[in-house]
N, C-alpha and C positions, 0 to 999 in steps of 0.2 A: 671587653671594650665598652660594653653598654652599661657602665656603672663603674664601681671601683675596679681597677685592673688587677687581675689575678690569673693564675694558671691552675686549671682543674686537673688533678692527677687522681684518677679513680673516683672515689667518693668525696675526697677532700679538695679544698681550694687553697693553693699556696699563694701568699702575697707575692707581688712582683718585685719586691725589694725596695731600695731607696728610690725617691722620686725620679732622679735622672736615669736610673736603671729601668724604671717603668717606661720612661720616654723612649729608651732604646728598644725595649720589647715592643712597644706600640708601633714604632716605625718599621720594625722587621715583620710583625704579625700582619699589619695592614698592607704589606707588600709581599706577603708570603709567596714563595715560589720564584721570586725575583731577587737578583743580587742587588744589595744596597751598598754602594761604595762608601768608604769611610768618610769622605768629605760630605756626602749627603747625610750620613748619620750625625756628623758633627753639627751640621746646619739644623737638623731636626731637633736635636737635644738642646743646643745652646744658641742657635741663630748666629748672629754676627759676633757674639761675645764668647766664643769658644776659648778655653784656656790653652796655654802652650802645651800642656800635657794631655790634651783631649784624646789623642790617639791611644795613649796608654790607658786612660780611664775607660775608654770604650772597650778595649780588649779585655779589661778586667770585668766589666759588666757582662760581656758576651761569655766569658769563661764561667761566671756565676750562673748565668741563665742556662748554659749548657749543662752544668752540674744539676740544676733543678730538673731539667727535662730528663736527664739520664736517671735520676733517682726515681722517676715515675715510670721507668721502663722504656723510654723513647729511644729510638735509634740515635747513636752518637752523631750521625751525620745529619740529623734533623736540623741542627743549627751549624752550618758548615762555613768555613772560611773559603772564599772564592776570589782569586786574584786580589784586588785591593778593597775587598768588602766582605759582606756576610750575606748568607741566604738562609732564611727559615723555611723549611719545606714541611708544611703541615697541610692536611686536607682542608679545603675551604669551609667545610661544615664544622670544623673545630674552632673557627673564629666566629663569635656570635654576631658581629657586624655583617659578615658575609652571609651568615644564615638568614639574617633579617632581610637582606637584599634579595636573596633567592626566594624567600617566601613572598616578598612583594611582587617579584616577577611572576611567580606562579599565580598569585591573586589576579594580576592584570590579565593573564591568559584566560583564567577562569571567567572573569567578567566579560572579556571579549567573546567567549563562547556561550554567554548567557547563563552561566552557572553562578548565580549571584550569591546563593547561600554558601557555596564552597569558597567563593572569593572573600566574603565577609569573615568566615572562619579563619582563613589563611592570614588575613590582615590582623585579626585579633591575636593570633598566635605570634605574628611578627612583632606587634607592639608589646606583647607580654615579655619579650626578651630584654627590654630595658629595665634596669634595676636602679635607676637614678640617673644622675648626670653622666653622660659618656666620659670615659677617661678621667673620672673625678680625681682631682689633685695631681694630675700628671702635668709636669711643666714642659715648656719648649714650644717653638712655633708650630711644629708639625702636629702636636697634640691639640693645640688651640684650634688649628684649622680643622682637624678631624672632629673635634668636639662640636664645633659649629655645624659641620656637615651632618653629623649623625643626629644632632638634636633636630635639625630641620627635617631630616628624613622621618623621624618619629612623628613630627607634626603633620607632615604630608600623609603618612600612612593613616593617622587618626582621622584626618579629613576624608580620605577615601573610604574609610570604614563607616564614618557617619553617613556619607552619601549612600552607601549600600544599605545601611540600616533603614534609612528613609525609603529607599526604593522597595525594600521588603516589608514596609508597613510597620516597622518597630518604632513608631513615633513616641509613645509614652516612655519606653525603656531608655531611649537615647537622651531624653531631656536632662537628667541630672549630670551625665557625663559632659554634655555639650555646655551646660552652665559653668561647670568647673573649668573646661578648656578655655572658654571665653575669658574667664577671670584671669587665667594664666597668660593668654595671648590676646589682649584686648584690641590690638590694631589689625587683626586679620579679618577681612570682611566676610569671607566665605562661611565661617562658622555662625555668624549672626544670621545669615540666610537659612542655614540648616535649622537653627533653633526656632526661627520664625515659622518655618514649615511644620516643624514637629509640634509646636504649641497650637498652631492653627488646626492641624489635623486632629489634635487631641481635644478640640472644642474650646480652646482658650484664646479666642480671637483678640481680646483686649491685651492679654499678656504678650501675644505675638507682636501687636502694634507697639507696645511699650519697649520691646527689644529693639525695634527700629529706632525709636527715640533715643535709647541709650547709645546705640551705634553712632547716630548722627552727632550726639554730644561729644563722645569720646574722640571720634575722628576729627571733629572741628577743633577741639581743645588741644589735641596732641600733634596733629598734622596740618591743621588749617584746611582740611578738605571736606567736601560733602560725600555721602555714600555714593558708590558707583551706580551705573545705570541698571545693573542686574538687581541690586538690592532695592533700588527705587521702584523698579517694575514690580518686584515681589510685594512691596508695600502697597502699591496701588491695587494689585490683585486681591490682597487680603482685605483691604478697605471695601472692595467691590463684592466681597463674599464669593470669590471664584471657587466653585465646587471641584474643579479639576485638581486643585491643590490637595484635596482630601483623599483622592484615589490612591490606595497603597502601592500599586504597581506602576504608577505613572513615572516615567523617566524624567529627569530634570529638563531636558530639551526635546520636545516632540519632533519626530521626523516626518517628512511628507509621506502620504500613503503610497504603498507600492501599487503596481498595476492590479495585482490580485485583490488587495484590500479595496481598491476603488470598485472593482467589478462586483465584489460581494455586496457593496453598498448600493449597487444598482445605478451608479453614476454613468455619465456619458463623457467624463473628462478624459484624463490620460489613458485609462484602461481601454477606451474605445479605439485608440490609435494602434497601429502595428508595433510589434516589438522586434526591431532589427537585430540581427546577429551577424555582423559583417566581418568579424575578426578572421583573418586567414588562419589556417591550421597551425597549431603550435609545432615547434621544432622538437622532434623526438630525441635527438642526441645533444640537446642544449647542455653546455658544461660551464662550470666556473661562475664567477660574479655573485657568489652567495650573499655577501654582505650588502652589495649594491642592490641586488634583487629584493632583499628583505627591507631595506630602507625605503625603496620606492613603493613597495606593497603597503607598508605601514602608513606612509604619508597619504596614499590614495584612498585607503580604507578607513581613515581616522573618522570616527563617528562624532568627535567633539569639534571638528573644524568649523570655523565661522566664515570661511571664504571658499571659493572654488579651488579644488585641489588640482594643481598642475605640476606634473613631473616632466622635466626636460632632460634629454640625454644627448650629449654632444660628443664629438670626437672625429678623428680622421676617417676616411673611407676604409672599409674593411675591418674596422675595429669591433664590430658586433653590436652596433646601436639598435638596428631593427630586430635582431634576434632577442636582445634583452627586453626591448619594449614589448614585443609580442608575448614573451614569457610572463612579464609583469601583468599584461592585460588579461591573459588567461587565468592567472592566479587570483585576480581580484574581481573577475567578471560576475561572480555570484553575488557580490555586494551591490550590483547594479541591475536589478531585476527588470528594468524597463528597456534594456537592450544595450548593444554596442555598435558604434559607428566607426568605420575605418576609411582612410583616404591616403593614397600615395601621392604626395604633393610634388614629386619629381623635381625637387629643388636643385639637384646637381645636374639635371638634364638641360638640353638646349631650350625646351619649352616647359617651364614650370607650370603646374596646375593653377588655373585661375580661381581665386577664392569664391567668386560668384558662382562658377560652375559647380564647385564642390558643395556650396550651400544648397544649390538647387537639388543636387543628388541627395543630400542629407534630408532635406525637407520632404522629398518624395518618399524616402525610406521611412520617414516618420508619419506618413499618411496624408500629407498635404497634397491636394490635387494639383497637377501641373499648371492648370489655368489660374490657380490662386497664388502662384509663386511670383513675388514682385520682380520688377525689372532691374532695379539698382542693387549693388552689393550691400549698401547700407540698409535698405529696406529688407533684404533677405536676411541679413544678420539680426535685425530686430525681430523678425518673425521667428527665426530659429531660436532665439533666446526665449521668446514667448511660449513656443511649443514645448520647450524643455523645462519651463518653470514648474516646480513641484514634482519633477520626475528624477529618477536615478538612472542616468545614462552615462556610459563610459565611451570616450572618444580616443582613438589612436590616430595621430597625424604623423605619418612617416615621411622622412626626407624633406623637411621644410627648408625653404631657401632663406627666408629672413622673417623678421618680426611682422612686417606689413602683410605677409601672406597668411600668418597664423592668427593675428588678432581678430579678424572678422569671424573666425571659426570657433571662438571660445564661447561656451554657454555662460549665462549669468547665474544659474541655479547653484546654490551652495552644495547640494548633494549630488551633483554631477562631478566627473573627474576627467582629466585630459592627460594623455601621454604624448609628448612631442619628441621626435628625433631630428637632429640637424647637425651638419658638420660644424657650423659656427655656433658659438654660444649666443643664444637669443636673449640678450640682456633686456630687451624691451618687453618680453613676455613675462607676466607676473607669475613666476614659478616659485612655488613653495619649496620644491626640492629639485636641485640641479645636480646632475652627475656628468662629470667630464671623464669619459672612459679612456683608460690607458691600455697598453698591450696586456695580454694574458701574462700571469706569472708562469714560470716553467711548469709548476704542478698543474695549473689549469690547462695549459697547452697539451701536456701529456694526457690529461684526463679526456680531452676531446679526441685525441689520437686513439686512445683505447676504446672509446665509445664507437668510433666509426670503423676502425680496422679490426678490433678484437684484442682483448687484454692479453691472451696467450701469445699472440704473435708479437706484440710490442714488448712484453716482458722478456721474451727470448733475446731481444736486441736492445735492451734498455739504454745502454750507453749511446748507441747509434740514434735511438729515438730522441734522447735529450739533445744530441747535436743537431738532429733534423729540425726540431722545433726552434732551436737557436738559429739555424740558417734561415728560418722563416721570420726571424726577429720577433717571434711570439705574436705576430699579427693573426688574429683569429681567422680571417679569411684565408690567409696563406696556409695556416695549419689545416683548415678544412679541405683545401685543395689537395695538399699532399696526402691527407688521410683518404680522400676520395680516390686518388690515383692508386694508392696502395691497396685499397679495398677492391678496386676493379682489376687489379693485377696480382693474383695470389702468388705467382711465381717470382715476383720482385721481392728482394730483401729490403729492409729499411736502409742498410748500408749502401745498397746500390742506388737508391733514390738520393741519398745524402751525397754520394759522389757526383751525381748529375747536377746537384745544386752548388757544388763546391766552386765552380767557375762563376764568379760574380757577373761576368759579361753575359752568361746564359741564364742566370738565376730567374729573372722575370719571365723569360719565355718558358721555363719549366713550371712556373707557378700558374698553371692554366689547366682547367678540367671542365669539359663540356662548356656551359655558358658562364663559368666562373673564371675570372682572370684578375690577378692583382694589378697588372698594368692598366686595365680598363678603369679601375677605381681612381688611380691617379690621373688618368687621361681626362676623366670627367671634370675634375677640379682644375686641371691645367688649362682646359679650353675656355674656362670662364675668366682667365686672367687678362689684364691689359698687357700691351706690349712691354711696358716698363716692368710690371710685376713678373712677367715671364722671363725677362732678361735677368732680373735679380735671382729668380729661382734657379736658372741654369748656371749663372756665373759663380754663385757662392757654393754650389754643391761640391766642387773639388777641394775647397779650402776650409769649409766650416765643419771641421771634424775635431772632436765629437760635438762641439758647439762653438759659437762665436759671439763675442760681445758686440754691442751696437757700435762703439767707436772703431773697432777693428773692421767690422763689416762696412762701415762708412768709408774708411780709408781704402779698403780693397776695391770697392766699387767706384771710388773717385767721386762720390756724391756727398752732399752735406748731411749732417746727422739727422736733421729734421726730416728731410726727404727720404733718407734711408729708413728711418723708423716707420714712416707712413707706409712705405712699400713692404717692409717686413711684417708689420702688423696686419696688412691686407692678406699676406700669405698665411699668417696664423688664422685669420678669420676664415680663409678658404680651407683650413685644415691641411695645408701642404707643408707648413712649418709648425713647430711647437715652441712655446716660450716657457721654459721651466722656471724662470724667475725674471723679474723686471730687467729689461735691457739685455737679455741673453736669448739666443735662438739656436735651434737645432733641427736637423732633418730626422725623420724616421729612417731607419736603415734602408728599408725597401724604397722609400720615397727618394733617398739619395741615389739609389741605383737607377730609378726612373729618370731623375734629372740628369745624371751623367750620360745617359744614352739618348737624350733628346737631340734631334738634329739642330745645328746652329743655323740661323737665318742666312748667314754668309759664310759658307764653309771655307772660303779662301782665307779669311782673316780670323777664323775661330781659334786656331792655335795661338796666334799673336795676342788675341784678347785674353785667353787664359794666362799667357805669360804676364800680361800687364796686371791682371788681378793678383797673381802671386807676388810680383815685384812690389806692387804698392803695399800689399799686406806685410811682407817682410820688412820693408822700410818703416812702416808704422810700428810693428812689434819691436823693432830695434830702438826706435825713439823712446817708446814706453819703458822698455827693459833698461835703457840707459838711465832714465829717471829713477827707476826702482833700485838700480845698482848704487846710485848716488845716495839714496836713503839708507841702504844697508851698509855701505862702506863710505861713510861721509868724509873720511880723511884722504881718500885717493881721488884725484881729479879724473872724472870719467873720460875726458877727451884723450888722455894718455893710455887708457885701458881699452875703451871702446872707440876705435880709431875712425869710424865712418859715421859718427852721429850727425844727423841732419835735422835736429830739432828746430822747429819753427819758433820764431820769437813769441814769447808769451804762452807757449803751449806747455804748461806745467800742470798736469792733472793729479800727480801723486804728491800731496803735500806732506804726508807723514809716512813713517815706516809701516804702520798698520795698513794704510792704503796701498803701499807698494807691495806688501806681502799678499794682500787680498787680490791685487791684480795678477801677480805671478801665479798664484794658485788657480785663479779662474782661467787664465789664458795659456797655461803651461802646455796642455795637450795640443791646443791649436797651434802654438808656436813650434813645437817639435814636429807636428804633422807638416807644417809649411816647409821646414827644413828637409823633411823626408821627400816631399814633392820635388824640391829642387835637386836633391841627390839622385832621385829616380830619373832625371833627365840625362844623367851621365855626361857624355861628350857634348850634349847640347846645352848643358848648364852654363849660365853666364858667369865668367870668372869673378866679376865684381860682386855678384850676388852671393858667391861662395864666401867672400869676405864678410858680407853682411850676416850671413847665416852663422859663421864662426863667432863673430862678435856677439850675436844674439845669445848663443849658447853660453859664452863666457859670462855675460851679464846675468843670465838666469842661474848660473852655477853658484853665485854668491848666496842663493837661497837654498842651499843644499839640504837643510833640515826640513824644508817645507815642501819639497818636490821629490818624485821618484827619480833620484839621481842616476841610478843604474840604467833605467830605461833611456834617459837622455844620453848616456854614454854609448849605447848601442847605435844611436843615430850619429853621434859624434865620430864613431869609428868609420861608418860609411862615408861621412863627410870628409874625413882625413884621406880616405882612399881616392875619392873623386878629385879632391883639391890637389893631391900629389900628381894625379894624371894631367891636370891642367897646369902644373908647375906653380901653383899658388902656395908658396911656403908659409905665408902669413896665416892663411886659413888652415893649412895642414898642421902647423905647429899648435895653433889654438885648439884644434879638434883633438890632437894627441894629448894635450894638457888635460882636457876634460876626461879623456879615457883614463889617464894615469891617476888623476885625482879621485875618480870614482873607484878605481881598483884599490887605491890607498885607503879610502874610507871603508871598503869591504875587507881590508887587511889581506888583500891578494898581493903580497909584496913583490914577488917576481914580476908579475904583470905590471904593477905600478912602476917599478924601476925601469922596465923596458919602454913603456909609453912615455914616462917623464924624460928619459934620455932622448927619445925621438923628438919630443916637444922642444927640448933644449937645443938640439941640432937644427931643427927647422926654424925656430925663432932666431937663432944666431944668424942663419942665412938670410932671413927676412929683415933683420934689424929690429925685431919686435922685443924690445927690452922689457916691456911691462909684463908679458907672459913668461919671458925668460926668467925674470925674478921669481915668479911664482913656481916655475918648474924647479929652480934651484931649491926653493923652500921645501917643496915636496920631496926632492931627493934627500934633503937633510932630515926630514921626518922619517923617511924610509930607513935611512942609516941609523937613526936613533932607535926605531923599533927593533932593528936587528942588533942593537947594542954595539954599533960601530961609532962610538962617540966622537973620535977624532975626525972621521969622515963627515959626520953630521955637522960638526963645528965649521969645517971648511965650506960646506954647501951653504950653511946659514950665513957665513961671512960674505960669500958671493951674492946671496940674495939681498942682504942688508945693504951692501954697497950700491946695488942697482936701485933699491927702493929710495935711498937717499938722493941719488942722482935724479930720479924721476919725480921727487917730491911726494912719494906715496907714503903718507904718514900711517894710514891704517895697515897697509901691507908691510911696512917696515916694523911697526909695533908687533904685528903677528909673528914676524920672523924673530924679533927680540924675545918674545915669550917662548917661542919654540926652542930657541937657543938656551933660554933659562931652564926649560924642562930637561934639556940634554945635560946641563950642569947638575941639576938635581939628581938625575938618574946616575950620573957619574960620580956622585958623592961630594959635589961642590955646591951645596945648597947655600952656603954663606955668600958665594959669588952671585948666585941667582937672585937673591932677595933684593939687592939694590936695583937690578934691571927690572924686576917686577914693579917696584915702587915707581920708577921712572915711567914705565909704560902705563901704569894705572893712572898716574897724574895726567899724562897726555891724552889718554882715552876719555877721561872725564871732561877734559877741556873740549874735546870734539863731540861730546854727548853721544858716544857710540855704545849703546847698551850691550850688544853682542860682545864687543871687545872688552868692555868692563867686566862682564860676567866671566869671560875666559881668563882675564888677568887675575881676578879674585880667586879663581879656582887654582891657578898655578901658584899664586902667592901662598895660598893655604897649604899646598904641598911642600913648598920651601920651609914654611914655619913648622910643619909637622916633622920634617926631617931634622930640623934644628931643635926639636923637643920643646917648642913653644906652643904646646897643644891648645891652651885656651884661646890664644890669638888665632891659631889655625882654624879652630872651630868657629870663631866669630867671622872670619873671612868666608868660610863655606856657607854660613847662615845668610850673610849679606848676598852672596852669589845666588842662593836659592830664592831669596825674596825678589831679586831682580829678574830671575828667570820666570818666576810666577807672573810678575807684573807685565813682562814683555813677551810672554809666550815663547820661551826658548827651551823646548822639552829635552832635547839631546844634552845640552850643557847642564840642565837641571839634574838629569839622571846621573851624569858624570860626577857632579858635585855631591850627589847623594851617596855614592859608594865611597868617595874620598872622605866624606864626613863620617860615614859609618866606621871607617878604619880609625879615624881620630877618636871617635866616641868609644870604640873598643879599647884602645890603649888607655883612655881615661877611666875605664871600668864601668861605663854606662851601657851595659850590654843590651838592655831592653830597647833603648832608643836606637842603638846601633843595629839591632835586628830589624827594626821597622824601616830604617833608612836603606839598609842593604836589600831588603825584600822588595822595596819599591823600585830600586834601581834594576834589580834582576827582572821584575815584572815588565818594566819599560823596554829594556833591551831584548827581551824575549819576543816583543811584538814588532821590532824594527829590523828589517833585513840589512845585511851588509855593515853591521857594526860589531864585528867579531871580537876585536881587541877589547872594546869597552865591555861587551857581554862577558868575556872571559874574566876581566878584572872584577866586575860586579859579582860573579859567581865565586871567585877566589876569596874576596873579602867577606861575602856572606858565609862561606865555609869557615873562615877564621872566627867570625863572630859566633856562629853556631857552636863551634868547638868550645869557645870560652864559656858559652851559656850551658854547656853540658848536653847539648843536643847532638850527640855523636853520629847518630844515623843520618841526620840532616846534613851535618858537616861532611860526612863521607860522600853523600849523593851530590852535593854541590861541588866538592873538590873534583869528583870524577867528571862532572859536566865541564868544569873549567879546563881540565886536562884535555878533554876531547876538543873543545873549542880552540885552545892554544895550539894543539898538535895539528889540527886540520888547517889552521892559518899559518903554520910554520913559524910560530913565535917562540922565542927562547924562554918566555915565562912558563912554558910547559913544565920545565924542571921544578919550579916552585910549586906548581899544582900537584906534581907527582909526589913530592916530599910530604906535602900536607895530606894528600890522600892516604899515603902509607901510615902516617901518624894517626890520623883520625880513624883509619880502619882498625888499628890496634885498640884504640879507645872504645870503638863501637863493639868490638868482640868482648872486651873486658866488661863493658856495660851490660851486654846481653848475658854474660856469665853470672852476674850477681843478681840479676832480676828474678824475683820469685816466680815460680811456675803458676800460671793461671789455674783457677779451680775448674 
């Protein structure tokens, strides 16, 4: 990489091939160990100008590169095909760019450890790896970006090596190389300073001053700038004949003397004051947070900083802020030989620490007599900064309430450092490094459990241990509590304690050990809330699962959005809510438990208030879902499908389909949870709200490819049962329709038929013709899948008649296309084609991208059956382009396998293989699309057989048979015949294959 690109095999270097093949290799090598998807490779090699055959070209390049690697004795899997991409698995040391970065990191560690000779040698070795311009002659955006990055890395490494050479007194030796570097990089200021120091230390003061003149001229001419303050200061020191610049071991920036150095000098300054060591004892079983710990330690111990180092740690109660801050302080305290100061600021308590009192304590610890401590906070803060000037002292300020409490306690000395913990993010504190702590990862939580309880005991019940930390919601305090309880009770099993936590009503009472209690952490924050904030915290807890958007929260509370946002943001500041993204809020799992069990101020009306919150939320969600439905199905008037829409005039938030889709994805879980809360009321559920809930699910169902439809169907089944108990046929019919439609998408045909028939019966009783039409359509699709084409036609005719009566253009056109598919399957493609053309024209007039994509795919199938293959291929390609633009992945994958079949018949086997493989890959990741997955596998098997890949064809046809058989689909017969044929070909192929040596 660090020169002309090549592959070293043994003693020889093999060129990387044509330029674009080299670009492919560079993209894979510089991301070695990671899968690089084909679309990213295309972007890396060609950018936006990728040719139509880019995929085939890349496959050829990869095949050639694999052959080169295999010729050198590499594992054939070193360059492997993974899903829709490739992964090059080589050791990092075998890529020269990675080796250079590793040497640079080693050099940095050596310098930090005071091993300057070793650091300089490592940097020289790193720079020596460059053999010219990185990736010389390699085209493509990725190579250009990496060329720039690697060139800059070389320049930085050279500058660091120059700095070390000067530090080691190698002034004369470095002058020629610095002169050449400046000629190459005339706009970088730092090397001018290095050369001035080297010349001055070598006794060439005049030449050093001349370098400054050159720098000033070049910077003025090229950039219109004067030299920076560092270079100007150096110039003045050389003019003044500063002898300190000649000392070979003098560091570029002198540090204040330590206490010991001052004492040796016989001074009475800082060394004469006490050296406080106030840090509490470190936590022996501290676990996790490795990356965060390293980042904070690095920031606090940075020798090159130019301002006070402040590290702030924020997060909810029990998240481990104090434990992390204490571990950081103990890690870096040796860097602060003049002592450590500690204060518990009691920010979450009823009586936070007074900054003036804390300053008095600090000043006393630093040796200031009590009678000399000023009276005002401002004067104490000024004296505190004065005493610390020129000293290296570390401060740990734990549990701060706000910025006003912290600011007076900050030193002014650049070589001091401060660690602050607070539940709120202290935006007014000048923090160089801020950490917002989240819950433990499962691995971190298990690590703490092992530390406290013992690895052997936890490993014996690992599954129960994983579930136990999950029941603690991975909150560090909760994990520590259950660990302490297990450690104190050797007779308890992990499974026993897990069972005690299973009841969420008892969970918080179980999370208590000695003076540790999770509920106490939330209680401290809750007590600080105003009455309005407390009301919001209690009221939203039942409905805001797993999170809730600001408009939904506003509607649920019956407040304006501005007021709601202020209240919610106050809860975020109190660390009682989290805001994962702008305008979205969620409870920590244990925080929700706490909120749900809080007593209501007026218990007599508490239940009624909860009802009101749920009622307002459901109506809001329905209004928004109706808008989204209209964007997804523009040809159907939503008032005839969503019968209880109560949208307020002018309330239109979802102006585009993209906005509608984003809203549905964001609020889907919250909406389904709201319906579940209603269903859980059983006999006490309001009948009118059951209708609202059913309409909400119907509106969401139009986004079936964007949501976990199967999970919604489980809720719909419960809604159907409760609605039937209340005699609400409208809601029951709609809920059964959701269940049937979900079963149909999962190709569970018997279940789909039963639910769709129940939906049709309930809708007939309720006079709900809109959903009755959709139920008939689904019954037609089921009959079509079962190859009962006459029954399918009858159901489609019933659905189409209702759609026309209702003015449902989108619904009617969907049924028209489904009827066309039935004709195609029944061998009447010539009758289907005119219907497709009519539907396509109407859908284009309505600007319905989903409908257009579906129509193009159906039309392509009709043209294929009529042997008009180029026209079929053109329709599939138009469908694929539209699906890419509008993000319709399911229809795209369906079009891919249909396109693959047409390409196969045309004899374009390689392109067919690629399309079929992409379809198989997609449907392998999407649950409940069995029929599509079976077809994709079947077509992939046909294409593989035509390509002579008989083993692959046999494997794919066997998978297709399993899928079709499991789903009870008649296409299993086709898969069985293909499997038997490919099995014979595979055996014959193995018979003529030469025996390996």
